[in-house]
N, C-alpha and C positions, 0 to 999 in steps of 0.2 A: 446506500450509495456504493458504487463500484468505482475505484480509482484504477486507471490503466497507465502503466509505465512502459516505456520502450527500452531505454538504456539508462544506466546510472553510473556516472563516473568513468566512462570509457575513454573520455578525452577526444572524441571525434569532432567536436565543434558543431555538431548538428543540434538543431533546436529541440530534438526529441531525446537528447543525451543530457540528462539532468545532472548538475554538479552534486557530488556526494554531500557537501555541506547543506545544500538545499533539501535534498532527500532526507537527511538526518533531521532537519528542522521540521519537515512535514510529518515524519514518523513520531517525533516527540509530541507535536501538537495532537496528532491522532490518538496517541496513547493517553494523553491527558484529558481530551474532550470528547472522544468518540469511543467506539468499542470494536477494534479489529476482530473480524470473524473469518472462518473458512467460507468458501463459496457455498458449500452445502448448508451451513448455518444461515448465511444470507438468504439463500433461496427459501429455506424454511420460514424465515421471518416474513418474506414477501407472501408466501403461500398462506400464512396465518391470517393475513388481511386484518390485522389489528394494530393500532398505533402503539409505538414503543414508549415506555417510560424510561427515563434515564438516558445514558449515552446511546446514540444511534449506532447501529451496526454498520461497519465499513468492510468491504472486501477489497483487497489489494491484489491486482493482477499484473502480469508482465507479458508483453506482446511476443517476445522471442526468448529463447533459452540461451542467451549469450553469457559468456564467462563473467562479465562484469556484474551480473545479477547475483551470482554466488559470491564473488570476491568483494563487491562493494555494497550491494543492497542488503543481502542477507544478514551481515553482522549488525547493521543498523536496526533491522527489524527485530532481531533477537534481543538486542540491547533494550529496545523500547517495548 
C-alpha cells in the first residue's frame, strides 16, 4: 500500500493539511501493525508477485516538498 500525504501540521485549515497529532497516531499504528519501507522496497515487493507473510509493506509519500514535512512529519516518522 502507498500512503500519500500533502501537508502535516502547517496550520492552513485545508482538508489536506493533517494535524500533527493525527499524523503521529497514524505513524504509531503503522509502526506497530505494518512495515514501512522505501519506494524501491515496495516496488520490489510488487514485482515479486508473491503474498507477504507478516506485516504488510507500506510506502509513505508526500505530494510537495513543503517545510512542514521536515519540521513536523519527519520527527514523527523517525520516532516511530
